C-alpha positions in Angstrom: -19.2 178.0 145.6 -22.1 177.1 147.8 -23.0 180.6 148.9 -22.6 182.0 145.4 -24.7 179.3 143.9 -27.5 179.7 146.4 -27.5 183.5 145.8 -27.9 183.1 142.1 -29.7 179.9 141.5 -31.8 178.9 144.5 -34.2 175.9 144.3 -36.1 175.0 141.2 -39.7 176.2 141.2 -41.9 173.5 142.7 -43.9 171.6 140.1 -41.9 172.9 137.2 -41.7 170.0 134.7 -39.2 169.5 131.9 -40.3 170.1 128.3 -41.9 167.2 126.5 -39.3 165.0 124.8 -40.7 165.7 121.4 -40.2 169.5 121.9 -36.7 169.0 123.3 -35.4 166.7 120.6 -37.0 168.8 117.8 -35.0 171.8 119.2 -31.8 169.7 119.2 -32.5 168.8 115.5 -32.9 172.5 114.6 -29.8 173.4 116.6 -27.9 170.6 114.8 -28.8 172.0 111.4 -27.5 175.4 112.4 -24.2 174.0 113.6 -23.9 171.7 110.6 -23.8 174.6 108.1 -21.5 176.6 110.4 -19.0 173.9 110.7 -19.3 173.4 107.0 -18.1 176.9 106.5 -15.2 176.5 109.0 -13.9 173.4 107.3 -14.3 174.9 103.8 -11.9 177.7 104.4 -9.1 175.3 105.0 -9.7 173.5 101.7 -9.6 176.8 99.8 -6.3 178.0 101.2 -4.3 177.3 98.0 -6.7 178.8 95.4 -7.4 181.8 97.6 -3.7 182.3 98.1 -3.1 182.0 94.4 -5.9 184.2 93.1 -5.7 187.0 95.8 -1.8 186.8 96.0 -1.7 186.3 99.7 1.0 185.0 102.1 0.5 182.2 104.7 0.3 184.8 107.5 -2.4 186.8 105.7 -4.4 183.6 105.1 -4.0 182.7 108.8 -5.5 186.1 109.7 -8.5 185.5 107.5 -9.0 182.0 109.0 -8.3 183.2 112.5 -8.4 186.8 113.8 -10.8 188.2 111.2 -13.2 185.5 112.2 -13.0 186.0 116.0 -12.5 189.8 116.3 -16.3 190.2 116.9 -16.0 188.0 120.0 -13.5 190.4 121.3 -15.8 193.4 120.9 -19.3 192.3 121.5 -19.2 188.7 122.9 -20.0 189.7 126.5 -22.9 192.2 125.7 -24.6 189.6 123.5 -24.2 186.9 126.1 -25.9 189.1 128.7 -28.8 189.5 126.3 -28.9 185.7 126.0 -29.3 185.4 129.8 -32.4 187.6 129.8 -33.9 187.8 126.3 -35.5 185.5 123.8 -32.9 183.0 122.9 -34.9 181.9 119.9 -35.0 185.4 118.4 -31.3 185.9 119.1 -30.5 182.6 117.3 -32.6 183.5 114.3 -31.0 186.9 113.8 -27.5 185.5 114.3 -28.0 182.8 111.7 -29.2 185.4 109.2 -26.1 187.5 109.8 -23.9 184.5 109.5 -25.5 183.4 106.2 -25.4 186.8 104.5 -21.7 187.3 105.5 -20.7 183.9 104.3 -22.3 184.6 100.9 -20.5 188.0 100.8 -17.2 186.1 101.1 -18.1 184.7 97.6 -17.8 188.2 96.1 -14.6 189.4 97.9 -11.7 190.4 95.6 -9.0 191.4 98.1 -7.5 190.5 101.4 -9.3 193.3 103.2 -12.7 192.5 101.6 -12.4 188.9 102.5 -11.2 189.7 106.0 -14.2 192.1 106.6 -16.6 189.4 105.4 -15.1 186.9 107.8 -15.6 189.4 110.6 -19.3 189.4 109.6 -19.3 185.6 109.7 -17.8 185.7 113.2 -20.5 188.3 114.2 -23.2 185.9 113.3 -21.4 183.0 114.9 -20.8 184.7 118.2 -24.2 184.3 119.7 -25.2 180.9 118.3 -23.3 178.5 120.6 -23.9 180.4 123.9 -27.6 180.7 123.1 -27.9 177.0 122.2 -26.0 176.0 125.4 -28.3 178.1 127.5 -31.4 176.7 125.9 -30.4 173.1 125.9 -29.6 173.2 129.7 -33.3 174.1 130.1 -34.5 171.4 127.8 -32.8 168.3 129.5 -32.0 167.2 133.0 -28.3 167.4 133.9 -27.8 163.6 133.7 -29.0 163.6 130.1 -26.9 166.5 128.9 -23.9 164.4 127.7 -26.2 162.3 125.5 -28.0 165.4 124.1 -24.7 167.2 123.5 -23.2 164.1 121.9 -26.1 163.7 119.6 -25.9 167.4 118.7 -22.2 166.7 118.1 -23.3 164.9 114.9 -23.7 168.4 113.5 -20.0 169.0 114.0 -19.2 165.6 112.4 -21.5 166.1 109.4 -20.6 169.7 109.0 -16.9 169.0 109.1 -17.1 165.9 106.9 -19.4 167.6 104.3 -17.1 170.5 104.2 -14.4 168.1 103.0 -16.6 166.1 100.7 -18.7 168.9 99.3 -15.9 171.4 99.3 -13.3 169.0 98.0 -15.6 167.7 95.2 -16.7 171.2 94.2 -13.1 172.5 94.2 -12.1 169.6 92.1 -15.0 170.0 89.7 -14.3 173.8 89.3 -10.5 173.6 89.2 -10.4 173.6 85.4 -12.8 176.4 84.9 -11.2 179.8 84.3 -12.2 183.0 86.1 -14.9 185.0 84.4 -15.9 188.7 84.4 -19.4 189.3 85.7 -21.5 192.5 85.7 -21.0 194.4 89.0 -19.1 191.6 90.6 -16.1 191.9 88.3 -13.6 189.0 88.1 -15.3 185.9 89.6 -13.1 182.9 90.6 -14.5 179.3 90.8 -13.7 178.9 94.6 -16.0 181.9 95.3 -19.0 179.9 94.3 -18.6 177.6 97.3 -19.2 180.4 99.7 -22.4 181.4 97.9 -23.7 177.8 98.0 -22.7 177.2 101.7 -24.3 180.5 103.0 -27.7 180.2 101.3 -29.2 177.4 103.4 -28.7 179.5 106.5 -31.5 181.9 105.5 -34.0 179.0 105.4 -32.7 177.4 108.6 -33.2 180.8 110.5 -36.9 180.5 109.8 -37.0 177.1 111.5 -36.6 178.7 114.9 -40.2 179.8 114.6 -41.1 176.1 115.0 -39.3 175.8 118.3 -40.4 177.0 121.7 -38.5 179.1 124.2 -38.0 176.9 127.3 -38.6 178.2 130.7 -35.5 179.3 132.6 -35.0 176.8 135.4 -33.7 177.2 138.9 -34.6 180.8 139.5 -34.9 182.2 143.0 -38.6 182.9 143.8 -39.3 186.6 143.2 -36.1 187.1 141.1 -36.7 189.1 137.9 -35.8 186.8 135.0 -35.6 189.8 132.7 -32.8 191.5 134.7 -29.3 190.3 134.1 -27.0 189.4 137.0 -24.4 192.1 137.7 -21.1 191.3 136.0 -19.4 191.7 139.4 -21.4 188.7 140.7 -20.5 186.5 137.8 -16.8 187.4 138.0 -17.1 186.8 141.8 -18.4 183.3 141.1 -15.6 182.6 138.7 -13.0 183.9 141.2 -14.5 181.7 144.0 -14.3 178.7 141.7 -11.0 179.5 139.9 -9.6 176.0 140.4 -12.4 174.6 138.3 -12.8 177.2 135.6 -9.0 177.7 135.1 -8.8 174.1 134.2 -11.9 174.2 131.9 -10.7 177.3 130.2 -6.9 176.7 130.2 -7.1 173.1 129.1 -9.5 174.1 126.3 -7.3 176.9 125.2 -4.2 174.8 124.6 -6.3 172.0 123.0 -8.1 174.4 120.7 -4.9 176.1 119.5 -3.4 172.7 118.7 -6.6 171.2 117.2 -7.7 174.2 115.2 -4.2 175.0 114.0 -3.5 171.5 112.8 -6.9 171.0 111.1 -6.7 174.4 109.4 -3.4 173.6 107.7 -3.8 169.8 107.2 -5.2 170.2 103.6 -2.3 172.5 102.7 0.1 170.0 104.4 -1.1 167.1 102.2 -0.8 169.4 99.1 2.8 170.6 99.9 4.1 167.3 101.3 2.4 164.6 99.3 1.2 166.5 96.2 -2.5 165.9 96.9 -5.0 168.4 95.6 -7.7 169.9 97.7 -10.3 167.8 95.9 -8.5 164.5 96.5 -7.8 165.3 100.2 -11.3 166.6 100.8 -13.1 163.6 99.3 -10.9 161.1 101.1 -10.8 162.8 104.5 -14.5 163.5 104.3 -15.4 159.9 103.8 -13.0 158.9 106.6 -14.6 161.4 109.0 -18.1 160.2 108.2 -17.0 156.7 109.2 -15.0 157.3 112.3 -16.5 160.4 113.9 -20.0 158.9 114.6 -18.4 156.0 116.3 -16.5 158.4 118.5 -19.6 160.3 119.5 -21.6 157.2 120.4 -18.8 155.6 122.3 -17.9 158.8 124.1 -21.2 159.6 125.7 -21.7 155.9 126.7 -18.3 155.9 128.4 -19.2 159.1 130.2 -22.6 157.6 131.4 -20.7 154.5 132.5 -18.3 156.5 134.5 -21.2 158.4 136.2 -22.8 155.1 137.1 -19.5 154.0 138.6 -19.6 157.0 140.9 -17.0 159.2 139.2 -18.1 162.8 139.8 -15.4 164.0 137.4 -16.8 161.8 134.6 -17.4 164.7 132.2 -13.8 165.9 132.4 -12.1 162.5 132.9 -12.9 161.4 129.4 -11.5 164.6 127.9 -8.3 164.4 129.9 -7.7 160.7 129.0 -8.3 161.5 125.3 -5.9 164.4 125.3 -3.1 162.0 126.3 -4.3 159.3 123.9 -4.2 161.7 120.9 -0.8 163.2 121.7 1.4 160.6 120.0 -0.8 160.6 116.8 -0.6 164.4 116.5 3.2 164.2 116.8 3.6 161.3 114.4 1.2 162.5 111.7 3.4 165.1 110.0 6.3 162.6 109.9 4.6 159.9 108.0 6.4 158.8 104.8 3.1 158.3 102.9 -0.1 160.2 102.7 -2.1 157.1 103.6 -0.3 156.6 106.8 -0.8 160.3 107.6 -4.5 160.0 106.7 -4.9 157.0 109.1 -3.6 159.1 111.9 -5.9 161.9 110.9 -8.8 159.5 111.2 -7.6 158.3 114.6 -7.4 161.8 116.0 -10.9 162.5 114.7 -12.2 159.4 116.3 -10.7 160.2 119.7 -11.5 164.0 119.6 -15.1 163.5 118.7 -15.6 161.1 121.6 -15.2 164.0 124.0 -17.6 166.5 122.4 -20.7 165.6 124.5 -18.9 165.3 127.9 -16.7 168.3 127.3 -19.6 170.6 126.7 -21.7 169.1 129.5 -18.7 169.5 131.9 -19.1 173.3 131.9 -22.9 173.4 132.0 -23.1 170.9 134.8 -21.2 173.1 137.3 -22.5 176.6 136.1 -25.6 178.2 137.6 -28.5 178.8 135.1 -28.5 182.6 135.1 -24.8 182.6 134.3 -24.7 180.0 131.6 -25.1 182.3 128.7 -22.3 184.6 129.8 -19.9 181.9 131.0 -20.6 179.9 127.9 -19.7 183.0 125.9 -16.5 183.2 127.8 -15.9 179.5 127.2 -16.5 180.0 123.5 -14.5 183.2 123.4 -11.5 181.3 124.6 -12.1 178.5 122.1 -12.7 180.8 119.1 -10.4 183.7 119.9 -7.5 181.6 121.1 -8.1 178.5 119.0 -9.2 180.1 115.7 -7.3 183.3 116.4 -3.9 181.9 117.4 -4.0 178.3 116.1 -3.7 179.0 112.3 -1.4 182.0 113.0 1.1 180.0 115.1 1.4 177.3 112.4 1.8 180.0 109.8 4.5 181.9 111.8 6.4 178.7 112.4 6.4 178.1 108.7 7.3 181.6 107.5 9.5 182.9 110.4 11.1 179.8 111.9 11.5 177.4 109.0 11.4 180.0 106.2 10.0 177.6 103.7 6.3 176.8 103.1 7.4 173.2 102.1 8.4 172.7 105.7 4.8 173.0 107.0 5.1 169.5 108.3 7.8 170.6 110.8 5.6 173.5 112.0 2.8 171.0 112.7 5.2 168.7 114.5 6.7 171.5 116.7 3.2 172.8 117.7 2.1 169.3 118.7 5.2 168.6 120.8 4.8 171.9 122.7 1.1 172.5 123.0 -0.3 169.0 123.3 1.4 168.0 126.7 0.5 171.4 128.3 -3.2 170.9 127.6 -3.2 167.3 128.7 -1.4 168.2 132.0 -3.9 171.0 132.8 -6.9 168.7 132.3 -5.4 166.0 134.4 -4.6 168.3 137.3 -8.1 169.6 137.2 -9.9 166.3 137.7 -10.1 166.5 141.5 -11.3 170.1 141.8 -13.9 169.5 139.1 -15.2 166.4 140.9 -15.7 168.4 144.1 -17.5 171.2 142.2 -19.8 168.7 140.6 -20.8 167.4 144.0 -21.4 170.9 145.4 -23.5 171.8 142.4 -26.0 169.1 143.5 -27.3 171.5 146.1 -28.7 173.9 143.4 -29.5 171.7 140.5 
């Protein structure tokens, strides 16, 4: 790693200061608004499973494709080219254009009338989403010193918390309020179902938020070798050479993430339907109850998580960023297994709250883990690969695996609980083992990275 790091990063430019705190934290605020509305959309689609299925006459497997593969297919096609642009171009401009694409596509979901129309719109949503997180990751690593990244990423994690919670509260309340309203025929749009209005409302704020990027400043790229052209992307061969030289670290970061994302996204995507089919809860009832619960427990997890990580750093644990993630994977495993078996919805909901608390505590350290050991000029592209795995494997396979277990293995949509159980029993331990095995190589990589930070 040392020789590759020196060849790509070098020493920081002498006298280069970090951006003013006001500038850095304002950028975090704008980033958080973007992520909030995006996670609002991601959570909303799960609440709308039953009405979409009913009105568009879809099977569980078709719905899983809309929630999963349709959303991530753009990552498969253009994720890497966009990430190379992020590593050389104006990240602020890229973010603005991406948010506009996401907002328009989300609103178009509100006028879809068939499986293929809705799937195509979800492809557009994924297209707008593909560049957002890699660009934010690249920018935030140039706004804050490495030791402050867990705190910055944890505070930005509030966007995930509020977006996910508001998707349940707002979406659940809206679905409940509109549930008694019949479909109406509108000029040009044709038959318009009540659930379609939610997509129009969720997408509209994105157009305003995109303009807010004009209030942020593009931070200087840090740690460039003197004389190196910052506008020229590193050769792909050099980046893959770096990954190959550090396979023990990135196989853990990517592999552990893959199994955790498949399990987490798969379960969260189908939990509203599980409560409906198992306990008879409507989307509105589940959304309002689970949303309030998430607003209570998730901020606690975020605040406690980054403080634990900082404490581990002070205690001399070089693997602190990954250590918390590994421990939490083991802690959450029994709850994931037990939740589908609960005899009452309230006991199941209590376990949902516990898994949210534990999972959100790792957001800051998990994201900081990859950034802390990745050279600056590679962060956009490696972040894109990191997010490619999360989105393509997590959102692509997670909902599909649960749907296939329900349709093909158990042959009964009422047995969704057993599909969730089987997924937790198989995928959960694999992800936890991978993260645990990777603690030592990650700690060594963190120490080596001190030479070029």
